[in-house]
C-alpha positions in Angstrom: -10.1 -17.5 -15.4 -6.4 -17.8 -14.6 -6.2 -14.1 -14.1 -9.1 -14.2 -11.5 -7.3 -16.9 -9.6 -4.1 -14.8 -9.6 -6.0 -11.9 -8.1 -7.8 -14.0 -5.5 -4.4 -15.6 -4.6 -2.8 -12.2 -4.1 -5.7 -10.8 -2.0 -5.8 -14.0 0.1 -2.0 -13.9 0.8 -2.2 -10.2 1.7 -5.2 -10.6 4.0 -3.6 -13.6 5.8 -0.4 -11.6 6.2 -2.3 -8.6 7.7 -4.4 -10.7 10.0 -1.7 -13.1 11.3 -0.9 -13.0 15.0 2.1 -14.4 16.8 1.6 -17.5 18.9 5.1 -17.4 20.2 4.8 -16.8 24.0 8.2 -15.1 24.2 6.8 -12.4 22.0 3.8 -11.7 24.2 5.2 -10.1 27.4 2.0 -8.1 28.0 0.4 -11.0 30.0 3.2 -11.0 32.5 3.4 -7.2 32.9 1.1 -5.4 35.4 -1.6 -3.4 33.6 -0.2 0.0 34.7 3.2 -0.8 33.1 1.9 -1.8 29.7 3.0 0.6 27.0 0.3 1.6 24.5 2.7 2.8 21.8 4.3 0.1 19.6 8.1 0.4 19.0 9.0 1.7 15.5 10.3 -1.7 14.5 6.9 -3.5 14.9 4.1 -3.5 12.3 1.1 -1.2 12.5 -2.5 -2.0 11.7 -3.4 -1.8 8.0 -4.9 1.5 6.8 -7.1 1.7 3.8 -7.8 4.6 1.4 -10.1 5.1 -1.6 -10.3 7.5 -4.5 -13.4 8.0 -6.6 -13.4 10.3 -9.6 -14.1 10.5 -13.3 -15.7 7.0 -13.1 -12.4 5.6 -11.8 -12.0 3.8 -8.5 -8.7 3.1 -6.7 -8.3 1.2 -3.5 -5.1 1.4 -1.5 -4.3 -0.7 1.6 -1.1 0.0 3.5 0.8 -1.5 6.4 4.1 -0.5 7.9 6.4 -3.4 8.9 9.9 -2.7 10.2 10.0 0.7 8.5 8.8 -0.6 5.1 5.4 0.2 3.7 3.7 -2.7 2.1 0.2 -3.2 0.7 -2.1 -3.7 -2.1 -3.3 -1.4 -4.9 -6.4 -2.1 -6.9 -7.0 0.3 -9.9 -10.3 0.3 -11.7 -10.0 2.9 -14.5 -13.1 3.6 -16.5 -13.2 1.6 -19.7 -9.8 0.0 -19.1 -8.5 -3.2 -17.7 -8.3 -3.2 -13.9 -4.9 -3.7 -12.2 -4.4 -5.5 -8.9 -1.0 -5.8 -7.3 1.3 -5.3 -4.4 3.2 -2.2 -3.1 6.5 -2.1 -1.4 8.3 1.1 -0.5 9.4 3.6 2.1 8.2 6.9 3.5 10.5 9.7 2.7 9.3 12.5 4.9 5.6 12.9 3.9 6.0 11.0 0.6 5.5 7.3 0.0 7.7 6.1 -2.9 6.9 2.5 -3.7 7.2 -0.2 -6.4 3.8 -1.4 -7.7 4.0 -5.0 -9.0 0.8 -5.9 -10.9 -0.6 -8.0 -13.7 -2.3 -6.3 -16.6 -3.3 -7.8 -20.0 -1.6 -11.1 -19.1 1.8 -9.5 -18.3 3.5 -8.8 -15.0 4.7 -5.2 -14.7 6.5 -3.0 -12.2 6.1 0.7 -12.0 7.0 3.3 -9.4 4.1 5.1 -7.6 4.2 8.0 -5.2 1.7 9.4 -2.7 2.0 12.4 -0.4 0.5 12.0 3.1 -1.7 14.9 4.0 -3.6 14.5 7.3 -5.7 11.3 7.0 -5.4 11.2 3.2 -2.9 10.5 0.5 -2.5 12.4 -2.8 -1.1 10.7 -5.8 2.0 12.0 -7.5 2.8 12.2 -11.2 5.9 13.0 -13.2 8.2 12.1 -16.0 9.1 8.4 -16.2 11.7 6.2 -17.7 12.2 2.5 -18.2 15.1 1.1 -16.2 15.7 -2.7 -16.3 12.1 -3.4 -17.2 10.7 -1.1 -14.5 8.9 2.2 -15.1 10.4 4.7 -12.6 10.2 8.4 -12.1 13.0 10.4 -13.7 13.3 12.6 -10.6 10.9 12.0 -7.6 11.8 15.5 -6.3 9.9 17.1 -9.3 6.6 15.1 -8.9 3.4 17.0 -9.1 0.7 16.0 -6.5 -2.8 16.5 -8.0 -5.1 17.8 -5.2 -8.0 16.5 -7.3 -6.8 12.9 -6.7 -7.2 12.6 -3.0 -7.3 9.1 -1.4 -9.6 9.4 1.6 -9.2 7.1 4.6 -11.9 4.3 4.7 -12.4 1.3 6.9 -10.4 -1.7 5.7 -12.5 -4.7 4.4 -11.8 -8.0 6.1 
């Protein structure tokens, strides 16, 4: 029961963060700007709409939700591996070229864990990366992210985000 409450709390916080809008009038200059002068592109420093991706295969299901805020990629990762405990947690990382390298913080079997994850952006999809890992200060990280293998059979396709 406590584990379910933790998951619901994490999802609730994430959804609220993704859907919050600024009510500060100084941040909303579009109302005072003539329509023909309004820029449609957001500056790189502002956040972008959340994007969602899903992988199905070998009876496994993985859901990835990502947002870019001030150059940082944040989001949620829900892993439902067949006949194993599911993991739900948060992601935080950076894009390095076409590769997202992030820390995944999650609770599994009653214990909080942190491990590094990698995804390569390819069109409207992400491909999960795998490689040799090591434990450093209680975190599981890749030994050398440059040597990761990206498995083309584990493609995360873009899907509509659930509100």
